[in-house]
C-alpha positions in Angstrom: 90.3 94.6 95.8 92.8 94.0 98.7 95.7 96.4 98.4 98.3 97.5 101.0 97.6 100.7 102.9 96.5 103.5 100.6 98.0 106.1 102.9 101.4 104.5 102.6 101.0 104.1 98.9 100.2 107.8 98.6 103.3 108.7 100.6 105.4 106.7 98.3 103.7 108.2 95.3 104.5 111.7 96.6 108.1 110.7 97.0 108.1 109.4 93.4 106.7 112.7 92.1 109.1 114.8 94.2 112.1 112.8 92.9 110.9 112.6 89.3 110.4 116.4 89.4 114.1 117.1 90.0 115.1 115.8 86.6 114.2 118.8 84.5 116.1 121.4 86.6 119.2 119.1 86.8 119.2 118.0 83.2 118.8 121.5 81.7 122.4 122.6 82.5 123.6 119.5 80.6 121.5 120.3 77.6 122.8 123.9 77.6 126.3 122.5 77.7 125.8 120.5 74.5 124.3 117.2 75.6 121.5 116.0 73.3 118.3 114.9 75.1 118.7 111.3 74.0 122.2 111.1 75.3 121.3 112.7 78.6 118.3 110.4 79.1 120.3 107.3 78.1 123.1 107.9 80.7 120.4 108.9 83.3 118.5 105.6 83.0 121.7 103.6 82.7 122.9 105.0 86.0 119.5 104.4 87.6 119.5 100.8 86.4 123.0 100.1 87.7 122.2 101.7 91.1 119.1 99.5 91.5 120.7 96.3 90.1 122.2 95.1 93.5 118.9 95.8 95.3 117.1 93.9 92.5 119.4 90.9 92.8 119.0 90.9 96.6 115.2 91.1 96.3 115.1 88.2 93.8 117.6 86.1 95.9 118.0 83.6 93.0 114.4 83.5 92.0 115.2 84.3 88.4 112.2 82.5 87.2 109.9 85.3 88.3 111.9 87.7 86.1 111.2 85.4 83.1 107.6 85.0 84.0 107.2 88.8 84.0 109.3 89.2 80.8 106.5 91.0 78.9 105.9 93.4 81.8 109.6 94.1 81.9 109.8 94.5 78.1 106.8 96.9 78.1 108.4 98.9 81.0 111.7 99.1 79.1 110.5 99.9 75.6 107.4 102.0 76.5 107.6 103.2 80.1 111.3 104.2 79.9 112.7 104.5 76.3 109.6 105.3 74.1 107.9 107.8 76.3 111.1 109.7 77.0 112.0 109.9 73.3 108.7 111.1 72.0 108.4 113.6 74.8 111.7 115.2 73.9 110.8 115.1 70.3 107.6 116.9 71.1 109.2 119.8 73.1 111.6 120.4 70.2 108.6 121.5 68.2 106.1 122.9 70.7 106.4 124.8 74.0 107.5 122.7 77.0 104.4 123.7 78.9 102.1 122.4 76.1 104.1 119.1 75.9 103.9 118.5 79.7 100.2 119.4 79.8 99.4 116.9 77.0 101.6 114.1 78.5 100.1 114.5 81.9 96.6 114.1 80.6 97.4 110.3 80.9 95.1 109.8 83.9 92.2 111.2 82.0 93.1 108.8 79.1 92.8 105.9 81.5 89.4 107.1 82.7 88.3 107.5 79.0 89.5 104.0 78.0 87.7 102.4 81.0 84.6 104.3 80.0 84.8 103.2 76.4 85.5 99.5 77.2 83.0 99.0 80.0 80.3 101.4 78.6 79.8 102.5 82.2 80.0 106.2 82.9 82.6 106.8 85.6 81.2 107.9 89.0 80.7 111.6 89.6 83.7 111.8 92.0 86.1 110.5 89.3 84.7 112.9 86.7 84.9 115.8 89.1 88.4 114.9 90.2 89.5 114.6 86.6 88.2 118.0 85.6 89.5 119.7 88.8 93.0 118.1 88.4 93.1 119.1 84.7 92.2 122.6 85.5 94.9 122.7 88.2 97.4 121.3 85.7 96.6 124.0 83.2 97.2 126.7 85.8 100.5 125.1 86.9 101.9 124.6 83.4 100.3 127.7 81.7 100.7 126.2 78.2 100.8 128.3 75.1 103.2 130.4 73.0 104.6 130.2 69.5 104.5 126.9 67.8 101.8 125.4 70.0 99.9 124.0 67.0 102.7 122.2 65.2 100.9 119.0 64.1 104.0 116.7 64.4 104.9 118.2 67.8 101.4 117.6 69.1 101.4 114.1 67.7 104.6 113.3 69.6 103.1 114.8 72.7 100.0 112.6 72.4 102.3 109.6 72.0 104.0 110.6 75.2 100.6 110.8 76.9 99.8 107.2 75.7 103.2 106.0 76.9 102.7 107.6 80.3 99.3 105.9 80.7 100.8 102.6 79.6 103.6 103.0 82.2 101.0 103.3 85.0 99.0 100.3 83.7 102.2 98.2 83.5 103.4 99.3 86.9 100.0 98.5 88.5 99.8 94.9 87.1 99.9 92.1 89.6 103.5 91.5 90.4 103.3 87.6 90.3 106.3 87.6 92.7 108.4 90.1 90.8 109.6 92.8 93.3 109.0 96.4 92.2 112.8 97.1 92.5 113.5 94.3 90.1 111.0 95.5 87.6 112.4 99.1 87.9 116.0 97.9 87.5 115.3 95.6 84.5 113.1 98.2 82.9 115.8 100.9 83.2 118.6 98.7 82.0 116.5 97.5 79.1 115.4 101.1 78.3 119.0 102.3 78.4 120.0 99.6 75.9 117.1 100.5 73.6 117.9 104.2 73.8 121.6 103.5 73.2 120.7 101.5 70.1 118.5 104.2 68.8 121.3 106.7 69.2 123.9 104.4 67.7 122.0 104.0 64.5 121.5 107.7 64.2 117.7 107.8 64.6 118.0 110.7 67.0 121.0 113.0 67.7 123.3 111.6 70.3 125.9 114.0 71.5 127.7 114.5 74.8 130.1 117.0 76.3 132.7 117.0 79.1 132.5 120.8 79.7 131.6 122.0 83.2 128.0 123.0 83.8 126.5 125.7 86.0 124.7 124.3 89.0 123.8 126.0 92.3 125.4 129.2 91.1 128.9 127.7 90.4 130.6 125.5 87.8 130.7 121.8 88.5 131.9 118.7 86.6 129.4 117.3 84.0 129.1 114.0 85.9 127.7 115.6 89.1 124.2 116.5 87.8 124.1 113.2 85.9 124.9 111.2 89.0 122.3 113.1 91.0 119.7 112.6 88.3 120.6 108.9 87.9 120.3 108.1 91.6 117.5 110.4 92.8 115.4 111.3 89.7 115.7 107.8 88.2 116.6 105.0 90.5 114.6 106.2 93.5 111.9 107.7 91.4 111.1 104.7 89.2 111.3 102.2 92.1 109.0 104.4 94.2 106.6 105.0 91.3 106.2 101.3 90.5 105.8 100.4 94.2 103.1 103.1 94.6 101.3 101.9 91.4 101.2 98.3 92.7 99.8 99.6 96.0 97.3 102.1 94.7 96.4 100.9 91.2 97.0 102.9 88.1 94.2 105.4 88.5 95.2 106.9 91.9 98.9 106.5 91.1 98.6 108.4 87.8 96.6 111.2 89.4 99.2 111.4 92.2 101.8 111.6 89.5 100.4 114.9 88.5 102.3 116.3 91.5 105.4 115.8 89.5 104.5 118.9 87.5 104.1 120.9 90.7 107.4 119.5 92.0 109.2 120.3 88.7 107.9 123.8 88.7 109.1 124.3 92.3 112.6 122.9 91.5 112.8 125.1 88.4 112.1 128.1 90.7 114.5 126.9 93.4 117.5 125.9 91.2 117.0 127.9 88.0 115.3 131.0 89.2 112.1 130.5 87.2 109.3 132.4 88.9 106.2 130.8 90.4 103.0 132.7 89.9 99.8 132.9 92.0 97.8 130.8 89.4 100.5 128.1 89.6 100.1 127.9 93.4 96.3 127.8 93.0 96.8 125.1 90.3 98.8 122.9 92.7 96.0 123.1 95.2 93.5 122.1 92.6 95.5 119.1 91.7 95.5 118.0 95.3 91.8 118.4 95.5 91.3 116.5 92.3 93.4 113.6 93.6 91.3 113.6 96.7 88.1 113.2 94.7 89.5 110.4 92.6 90.9 108.6 95.6 87.5 108.5 97.2 86.3 106.1 94.5 87.8 102.7 95.0 87.5 100.9 91.6 90.7 100.8 89.7 90.4 102.2 86.2 93.4 100.1 85.1 91.5 96.9 85.8 88.4 98.3 84.0 90.4 99.6 81.1 92.0 96.2 80.5 89.0 94.0 81.4 87.2 92.0 78.8 84.3 93.8 77.3 80.9 92.8 78.7 79.2 90.0 76.8 76.2 91.0 74.7 73.2 88.6 74.6 74.3 87.5 71.1 77.8 86.6 72.4 76.4 84.9 75.4 74.3 82.6 73.2 77.3 81.3 71.3 
């Protein structure tokens, strides 16, 4: 498989993880000020889509046909990669601890390995299995899941749905572009996701409340729109564009494992901006995630292609 430079792709993936990771620490003051998760996410992705729209238009330069050709990829990104995954994740953490929800969602790379294993009936190479186990162990140390309410069945079901949505996001992002620029896919997906989320809030499926009260940020009171603008530009526009670009360059397997760094980044920003303490096990966990990514990177076959490839023909099928 001929892909652009893996090293450059990993750099872009790290940028995506670092920018995605800022969202929790910046959105939390809004939630404490009275914003509902659905409302905050809707405005966040709408800002991101609007910011990316001019770049998408420039990248397309009138080639609107490629947007239509990639309509199913755009629709999947909007409904699953943006709207659906965000909604079920927030539904999950309303019932179970945030750490447990994050841990389950970010088992998505292991889900991709498992799907490829089931579809191809080929055991993944040792480096992939070792990398998966090491990265998962690191993620457990970083997140430190547990606490009251961990076994709420509905909450766990929502978290599993978020995991599936996260895996689908990486598969969609890693699909052949067919001429559709990554920034155009990101912009269309965000605007479509914002429309879907807005509709869900409008019909009352989920609470949709906002507030114009000032929020506490960086130790002082600031206007409500400041964290939303930062989240919309950095945590959404830049993050989604970078993540899709990295996924196209790396394939879903490596990109999804690199995405585990978002948990490390989110933990760091929570410590830096919110004063949440980092522990020695969390530092060790971050190192294990990096080691796991290194193991997975050393195997070149893309799990996304294996996971979506036709099942191998049996002799009976071949005879038909």
